C-alpha positions in Angstrom: 0.0 0.0 0.0 1.3 3.4 -0.9 0.2 7.0 -0.1 -1.9 8.5 -2.8 -0.5 12.0 -2.2 2.3 13.5 -0.1 0.0 16.3 1.0 -3.1 15.8 3.2 -6.5 16.5 1.6 -7.0 19.7 3.7 -10.4 20.5 2.2 -11.7 17.0 3.0 -10.6 17.0 6.6 -12.0 20.6 7.1 -15.4 19.4 5.8 -15.5 16.3 8.1 -14.4 15.8 11.6 -11.6 13.3 12.0 -10.8 10.9 14.8 -7.3 11.4 16.1 -4.8 9.0 17.6 -1.1 8.5 18.3 0.8 6.7 15.4 4.2 5.0 15.7 6.3 2.9 13.4 9.8 2.9 14.9 12.2 1.1 17.3 10.2 -2.1 16.9 6.9 -0.5 17.8 4.0 -0.7 15.3 0.4 0.7 15.1 -2.5 -0.9 13.3 -5.9 0.7 12.5 -9.0 -1.5 13.0 -12.3 -0.8 11.3 -15.3 -2.9 11.7 -17.6 -3.0 8.6 -20.8 -3.2 10.7 -19.9 0.0 12.5 -19.9 2.1 9.3 -22.7 0.7 7.1 -26.0 -1.0 7.8 -25.2 -3.6 5.2 -22.3 -5.6 6.5 -21.1 -6.2 3.0 -21.6 -2.6 2.0 -18.7 -0.4 0.8 -16.9 2.1 2.9 -13.6 3.9 2.6 -11.0 5.0 5.1 -9.2 8.4 4.6 -6.1 8.8 6.7 -3.7 11.8 7.2 -0.5 11.2 9.1 1.3 14.2 10.7 4.9 13.9 11.8 7.9 16.0 12.4 9.1 15.5 8.8 5.6 16.1 7.4 3.7 18.6 9.5 1.5 19.4 6.5 0.3 15.7 6.6 0.6 12.7 4.3 -2.6 11.3 2.8 -3.7 7.7 2.2 -7.1 6.3 1.3 -8.2 2.6 1.2 -9.5 1.3 -2.1 -13.2 1.8 -2.9 -14.4 -1.7 -2.4 -16.7 -4.0 -0.4 -15.7 -5.7 2.9 -17.4 -8.6 4.6 -15.0 -8.7 7.5 -12.9 -6.4 9.7 -10.4 -4.2 7.9 -7.0 -3.9 9.4 -4.6 -1.1 8.1 -1.0 -1.5 9.1 0.3 2.1 9.3 3.8 1.0 8.5 2.6 -0.5 5.2 0.4 2.5 4.4 3.0 5.2 5.2 6.4 3.4 5.4 9.0 2.2 4.8 10.8 5.0 6.7 10.2 5.0 10.5 7.9 7.7 11.9 6.1 8.8 15.0 3.3 11.4 15.1 -0.5 11.4 15.0 -3.2 10.1 12.7 -6.4 11.7 11.6 -9.1 9.3 10.3 -12.4 9.9 8.5 -14.4 6.9 7.3 -17.1 7.4 4.6 -19.8 5.1 3.2 -21.8 6.0 0.1 -24.9 4.1 1.4 -25.1 6.0 4.6 -27.1 9.2 5.2 -25.1 9.8 8.4 -22.2 12.3 8.4 -18.8 10.6 9.0 -18.4 12.0 12.5 -21.5 10.2 13.6 -20.1 6.7 13.0 -16.4 7.2 13.1 -15.6 4.5 15.6 -12.1 3.3 14.9 -9.5 1.7 17.2 -5.8 1.2 17.1 -3.5 -1.7 18.1 -0.1 -0.8 19.4 2.3 -3.7 19.5 6.0 -4.5 19.5 8.1 -7.1 17.7 9.5 -8.5 21.0 6.1 -8.6 22.7 6.9 -5.8 25.2 3.8 -3.8 24.1 0.3 -4.8 23.1 -2.3 -2.1 23.8 -5.7 -1.4 22.2 -7.0 2.2 22.4 -9.8 4.1 20.8 -9.3 7.2 18.7 -10.4 10.5 20.1 -13.1 12.4 18.1 -11.9 15.9 17.4 -14.1 18.5 15.8 -11.6 20.6 13.9 -12.0 24.2 15.2 -9.8 25.6 17.9 -11.1 24.8 21.4 -10.3 27.3 24.2 -10.4 25.9 27.7 -12.1 27.5 30.7 -9.9 28.7 33.5 -10.7 25.7 35.7 -10.0 22.9 33.3 -7.2 20.3 33.6 -6.6 17.0 31.9 -6.1 14.6 34.8 -4.2 11.3 35.2 -5.3 10.1 38.6 -3.2 6.9 38.5 0.2 8.5 37.9 3.0 6.2 39.1 6.7 7.0 39.1 9.4 4.9 40.7 12.8 3.7 39.8 11.1 0.7 38.1 8.0 2.2 36.5 8.6 5.2 34.2 5.6 7.3 33.1 5.4 9.1 29.8 2.9 11.7 28.5 2.0 11.6 24.8 0.6 15.0 23.8 -1.0 15.8 20.4 -1.6 19.3 19.2 -3.9 19.1 16.2 -4.0 22.9 15.6 -1.9 24.9 13.2 -0.7 27.1 16.0 1.6 26.2 18.9 -0.1 25.4 22.3 1.5 26.1 25.6 1.2 23.4 28.2 1.8 23.2 32.0 2.4 19.9 33.6 2.3 19.4 37.4 2.5 16.3 39.6 0.3 16.1 42.7 1.0 13.7 45.6 -1.8 12.0 47.5 -1.3 14.4 50.5 -1.6 17.5 48.3 2.1 18.2 48.0 2.8 19.1 44.4 5.8 19.5 42.1 7.0 22.8 40.6 5.1 23.1 37.3 6.9 22.4 34.1 6.1 24.6 31.1 6.5 23.4 27.5 5.2 24.2 24.0 3.7 21.7 21.6 4.3 23.0 18.1 1.3 23.1 15.7 0.4 19.8 14.0 2.9 17.9 16.2 3.0 15.1 18.7 5.4 14.8 21.6 6.2 11.7 23.7 7.6 13.0 27.0 9.2 10.9 29.7 7.8 12.6 32.8 11.0 12.2 35.0 12.8 14.2 32.3 10.1 16.9 32.5 9.5 17.1 36.2 12.7 17.0 38.2 12.7 14.7 41.3 9.3 13.1 40.3 10.1 9.7 41.8 11.4 11.3 45.0 8.3 13.4 45.3 6.0 10.5 45.0 8.0 8.0 47.1 6.2 8.7 50.4 3.0 7.7 48.7 4.4 4.5 47.2 5.1 6.2 43.9 1.5 7.2 43.3 0.0 10.5 42.6 -2.0 12.6 40.0 -0.8 14.4 36.9 -2.4 17.7 35.9 -2.1 18.9 32.4 -3.2 22.5 31.8 -3.3 24.2 28.4 -4.9 27.3 26.8 -6.4 25.0 24.1 -7.7 21.5 24.4 -5.1 19.0 23.2 -5.2 15.3 23.1 -3.2 13.3 25.6 -2.3 9.7 26.4 -0.3 8.3 29.2 2.1 5.3 29.1 3.9 3.4 31.9 7.0 1.4 31.1 8.9 -1.1 33.2 12.5 0.2 33.2 13.9 -3.3 33.9 12.1 -5.3 31.2 11.0 -2.5 28.7 7.4 -3.8 29.0 4.6 -1.2 28.6 2.4 -2.1 31.6 -0.3 0.5 31.0 -1.6 3.1 28.5 -4.8 5.1 28.1 -6.1 8.5 27.1 -6.6 11.3 29.7 -9.9 12.8 30.7 -10.9 16.5 31.2 -11.8 17.7 34.7 -14.3 20.5 34.7 -14.5 22.7 37.8 -12.3 24.7 40.0 -8.7 24.3 39.1 -7.0 21.7 41.2 
């Protein structure tokens, strides 16, 4: 499978709302997009088409790929390495799925999932995409994205995967909160437009493991930003390299924590 165009179909993705997810094909890590025919068309054998745009450091304007216009009577799996390779990459994916026999707009049935897996078995995670309606979203003063199960020890290393789907840069503030309310000094960083960043939190927050040690390494991560960005967390075992946990973060509405 090859990309149909080196430039993302901007008009198409402005017309329809894409589903967004982390995408990786490097260092033995792979990502695979899963589409279920029954989720996109009332006729299980009816046609549908997946339109993908991949945004990376090398291609912030996006690279486009579309599946063939055909019929499917089983699940469709798209290996991103085959669609956008062979060069390694890490970034984020935007997905729109269309069906000519559906009256619904794509964002109403854009339920797609991704598998993340490793050649050596150290990672196998299934995560949903995050629906993103393309205009800029400003946050209210009291909003944080929250990771209530933050863990940081000498063995378990947490990472934050942040996706900025806007054209403009977004400033982000990251703070760790211990169970007794003691918090780290906030770390400020900027996520460039149309970019993804995978951040090892001990490299971002000095003394994170020491801060959380009295609570057994447990705490809460707060991610504040002027615009809503998309965040995932990852926990890696430093001794084995195994990814022991991964999920997307949720927004907390209310008085700033």
